LUMVOFI-633442 format. One record per atom (N, C-alpha, C): residue number from 1; y, x, z; atom name. Coordinates in pm, 1 decimal, always signed. Atoms other than C-alpha are relative to their C-alpha. Layout:
BEGIN
[NUM; [Y; X; Z]; CA]
...
! end
This chain:
BEGIN
[1; [+24.3; +81.6; +117.8]; N]
[1; [+571.4; +4896.0; +1768.3]; CA]
[1; [-99.7; -111.1; +35.3]; C]
[2; [+85.1; +115.5; -27.7]; N]
[2; [+418.4; +4548.4; +1790.4]; CA]
[2; [-124.1; +2.8; -89.4]; C]
[3; [+123.0; +8.9; +77.8]; N]
[3; [+56.2; +4515.9; +1683.3]; CA]
[3; [-9.5; -140.2; -58.9]; C]
[4; [+7.3; +128.4; +68.0]; N]
[4; [+14.2; +4239.8; +1425.3]; CA]
[4; [-140.1; -57.9; +10.1]; C]
[5; [+131.1; +65.1; +2.3]; N]
[5; [-264.1; +3984.1; +1450.9]; CA]
[5; [-42.0; -19.1; -146.2]; C]
[6; [+55.5; +14.2; +135.4]; N]
[6; [-482.6; +3902.5; +1149.7]; CA]
[6; [+86.8; -88.5; -88.3]; C]
[7; [-82.0; +93.4; +77.7]; N]
[7; [-269.7; +3608.8; +1037.8]; CA]
[7; [+129.8; +66.6; -45.7]; C]
[8; [-124.6; -68.1; +34.0]; N]
[8; [+48.2; +3816.9; +1046.9]; CA]
[8; [-22.7; +112.1; -102.4]; C]
[9; [+32.4; -105.9; +95.5]; N]
[9; [-119.0; +4105.7; +862.9]; CA]
[9; [-21.0; -57.1; -139.4]; C]
[10; [+25.2; +64.3; +129.1]; N]
[10; [-239.0; +3874.4; +587.3]; CA]
[10; [+128.7; -51.1; -61.6]; C]
[11; [-127.8; +51.4; +48.3]; N]
[11; [+102.8; +3713.7; +560.4]; CA]
[11; [+85.4; +115.4; -53.1]; C]
[12; [-75.5; -117.3; +41.6]; N]
[12; [+263.6; +4058.2; +536.5]; CA]
[12; [-49.4; +53.0; -134.4]; C]
[13; [+59.1; -48.7; +125.4]; N]
[13; [+22.8; +4156.8; +256.0]; CA]
[13; [+6.1; -102.5; -112.0]; C]
[14; [-9.8; +105.4; +100.6]; N]
[14; [+72.5; +3824.8; +78.4]; CA]
[14; [-134.4; -55.5; -41.6]; C]
[15; [+131.6; +57.0; +29.0]; N]
[15; [-291.7; +3716.3; +98.0]; CA]
[15; [-32.2; -106.1; +104.0]; C]
[16; [+42.9; +102.4; -93.6]; N]
[16; [-458.4; +3419.9; +262.2]; CA]
[16; [-99.3; +56.6; +100.3]; C]
[17; [+94.6; -45.2; -102.4]; N]
[17; [-660.7; +3461.9; +580.7]; CA]
[17; [-144.1; -15.2; -48.0]; C]
[18; [+135.6; +18.4; +50.6]; N]
[18; [-964.6; +3329.9; +396.2]; CA]
[18; [-45.3; +121.5; -80.8]; C]
[19; [+33.9; -122.4; +73.6]; N]
[19; [-950.0; +3641.5; +175.7]; CA]
[19; [-44.5; +110.3; +94.8]; C]
[20; [+36.6; -100.7; -99.8]; N]
[20; [-970.7; +3857.1; +487.5]; CA]
[20; [-142.2; -22.6; +51.2]; C]
[21; [+130.0; +33.2; -57.4]; N]
[21; [-1277.2; +3675.6; +618.2]; CA]
[21; [-110.2; -17.9; -104.8]; C]
[22; [+96.4; +21.5; +107.8]; N]
[22; [-1449.8; +3644.2; +277.0]; CA]
[22; [-110.4; +104.5; +5.6]; C]
[23; [+115.0; -89.7; +3.0]; N]
[23; [-1800.3; +3792.2; +266.8]; CA]
[23; [-63.8; -9.3; -137.7]; C]
[24; [+60.5; -1.9; +133.0]; N]
[24; [-1923.9; +3895.6; -74.5]; CA]
[24; [-151.7; -3.5; +15.1]; C]
[25; [+145.7; +12.7; -4.8]; N]
[25; [-2285.2; +3795.9; -134.2]; CA]
[25; [-60.6; +61.1; -125.0]; C]
[26; [+72.0; -57.7; +112.6]; N]
[26; [-2535.5; +3967.2; -355.4]; CA]
[26; [-69.4; -113.5; -75.2]; C]
[27; [+52.6; +115.0; +75.3]; N]
[27; [-2596.1; +3694.1; -614.6]; CA]
[27; [-137.4; +27.3; -58.2]; C]
[28; [+130.3; -33.5; +57.7]; N]
[28; [-2887.3; +3879.1; -773.5]; CA]
[28; [-110.2; -13.1; +104.5]; C]
[29; [+100.0; +10.2; -106.6]; N]
[29; [-3068.8; +3896.5; -440.0]; CA]
[29; [-29.7; -146.6; +31.6]; C]
[30; [+18.6; +142.7; -29.3]; N]
[30; [-3013.6; +3524.8; -374.8]; CA]
[30; [-80.0; -66.8; -112.3]; C]
[31; [+73.1; +57.9; +113.4]; N]
[31; [-3130.6; +3430.9; -725.7]; CA]
[31; [-145.3; +46.8; -1.0]; C]
[32; [+136.4; -51.6; -8.0]; N]
[32; [-3434.6; +3656.3; -684.3]; CA]
[32; [-80.1; -71.8; +106.6]; C]
[33; [+66.9; +72.7; -108.4]; N]
[33; [-3517.6; +3484.5; -356.7]; CA]
[33; [-35.8; -141.4; -45.3]; C]
[34; [+25.0; +136.3; +48.6]; N]
[34; [-3485.6; +3140.2; -517.6]; CA]
[34; [-114.3; +0.2; -101.4]; C]
[35; [+108.1; -9.0; +98.5]; N]
[35; [-3708.4; +3246.5; -808.2]; CA]
[35; [-134.3; +24.1; +67.9]; C]
[36; [+122.3; -23.6; -76.0]; N]
[36; [-3965.6; +3375.9; -558.4]; CA]
[36; [-54.0; -128.0; +61.3]; C]
[37; [+40.8; +128.4; -57.0]; N]
[37; [-3970.9; +3038.2; -384.0]; CA]
[37; [-55.0; -90.3; -108.9]; C]
[38; [+44.9; +86.3; +109.7]; N]
[38; [-4005.2; +2861.5; -718.8]; CA]
[38; [-137.4; +41.4; -51.4]; C]
[39; [+131.1; -47.3; +44.7]; N]
[39; [-4303.6; +3079.5; -812.0]; CA]
[39; [-107.5; -33.1; +102.7]; C]
[40; [+97.8; +24.6; -105.7]; N]
[40; [-4479.5; +3048.1; -476.0]; CA]
[40; [-20.5; -148.4; +28.6]; C]
[41; [+4.4; +142.8; -33.3]; N]
[41; [-4397.8; +2680.1; -425.2]; CA]
[41; [+58.4; -80.9; -116.2]; C]
[42; [-56.6; +65.5; +118.2]; N]
[42; [-4354.5; +2523.8; -771.1]; CA]
[42; [+28.0; -149.2; +18.9]; C]
[43; [-24.7; +141.9; -25.4]; N]
[43; [-4358.5; +2173.9; -622.8]; CA]
[43; [+131.1; -22.5; +74.6]; C]
[44; [-131.4; +12.5; -62.9]; N]
[44; [-4031.4; +2245.8; -437.7]; CA]
[44; [+103.3; -23.9; -109.1]; C]
[45; [-109.0; +24.8; +92.4]; N]
[45; [-3735.2; +2100.9; -620.1]; CA]
[45; [+129.5; +50.2; +63.1]; C]
[46; [-124.9; -62.1; -42.9]; N]
[46; [-3370.3; +2193.9; -584.1]; CA]
[46; [+43.8; -42.6; +139.7]; C]
[47; [-42.4; +44.5; -132.6]; N]
[47; [-3309.5; +1983.3; -271.2]; CA]
[47; [-76.7; +71.9; +110.5]; C]
[48; [+82.9; -68.3; -99.2]; N]
[48; [-3599.1; +2139.4; -80.1]; CA]
[48; [+34.6; +148.9; +4.5]; C]
[49; [-38.3; -141.3; +4.7]; N]
[49; [-3505.2; +2489.8; -198.5]; CA]
[49; [+133.6; +18.4; +70.4]; C]
[50; [-130.3; -5.9; -68.1]; N]
[50; [-3147.7; +2422.2; -81.0]; CA]
[50; [-18.1; -5.3; +151.2]; C]
[51; [+23.1; +12.3; -144.0]; N]
[51; [-3275.6; +2316.0; +262.7]; CA]
[51; [-56.9; +129.3; +58.4]; C]
[52; [+58.7; -125.6; -46.6]; N]
[52; [-3483.3; +2633.8; +295.2]; CA]
[52; [+104.4; +111.1; -5.3]; C]
[53; [-102.4; -102.5; +15.5]; N]
[53; [-3200.9; +2854.5; +165.5]; CA]
[53; [+107.0; -12.9; +107.8]; C]
[54; [-100.9; +26.2; -102.0]; N]
[54; [-2960.8; +2692.4; +412.3]; CA]
[54; [-39.4; +61.0; +134.8]; C]
[55; [+47.3; -59.5; -124.8]; N]
[55; [-3178.1; +2822.9; +698.5]; CA]
[55; [+13.0; +151.7; -1.8]; C]
[56; [-3.7; -145.9; +12.3]; N]
[56; [-3164.2; +3178.9; +564.1]; CA]
[56; [+143.7; +52.6; -2.8]; C]
[57; [-140.1; -41.7; +9.0]; N]
[57; [-2795.0; +3210.5; +472.5]; CA]
[57; [+89.0; -123.2; +5.5]; C]
[58; [-95.5; +110.6; -3.6]; N]
[58; [-2483.7; +3000.0; +501.8]; CA]
[58; [+33.5; -40.2; -143.2]; C]
[59; [-29.3; +50.1; +134.2]; N]
[59; [-2458.3; +2788.5; +186.8]; CA]
[59; [+67.3; -135.9; +11.8]; C]
[60; [-62.9; +131.7; +5.0]; N]
[60; [-2252.3; +2488.0; +91.6]; CA]
[60; [-30.8; -62.4; -134.6]; C]
[61; [+18.4; +72.3; +125.9]; N]
[61; [-2309.2; +2223.1; -169.6]; CA]
[61; [+136.2; -22.4; -62.7]; C]
[62; [-122.9; +34.0; +70.1]; N]
[62; [-2047.2; +2173.6; -434.1]; CA]
[62; [+15.6; -151.2; +4.7]; C]
[63; [-25.9; +143.3; -0.2]; N]
[63; [-1883.6; +1834.9; -404.9]; CA]
[63; [+17.3; -48.6; -142.3]; C]
[64; [-22.6; +62.5; +129.2]; N]
[64; [-1901.0; +1608.7; -703.3]; CA]
[64; [+134.0; -70.7; +5.6]; C]
[65; [-128.1; +67.5; +7.7]; N]
[65; [-1577.8; +1456.7; -818.3]; CA]
[65; [-16.1; -143.2; +50.5]; C]
[66; [+5.1; +135.2; -52.6]; N]
[66; [-1515.5; +1139.8; -621.7]; CA]
[66; [-76.0; -12.1; +130.6]; C]
[67; [+74.2; +6.4; -125.8]; N]
[67; [-1733.0; +1228.1; -318.8]; CA]
[67; [+90.1; -24.0; +120.5]; C]
[68; [-89.7; +15.1; -113.6]; N]
[68; [-1428.3; +1233.7; -94.3]; CA]
[68; [+72.0; -135.0; +2.7]; C]
[69; [-63.3; +131.4; +5.3]; N]
[69; [-1327.7; +879.4; -187.4]; CA]
[69; [-91.1; -111.0; +52.1]; C]
[70; [+93.0; +101.2; -51.2]; N]
[70; [-1604.6; +700.0; +1.5]; CA]
[70; [+56.0; -72.7; +118.7]; C]
! end
């Protein structure tokens, strides 16, 4: 019997490969961390908090509508 690779397994199950590689994050822990930063460093605004958070975990910014038309 042939061993299926990840792409073939996902196709067989009818799911996308991105679903296979998806990592669920603990939103409460992330929000708690952000609140901790806001308490300790109240002069940090969302851009600075994003930069710090980006170093700790992999995060992406949501694109605003029209950002891809530059």
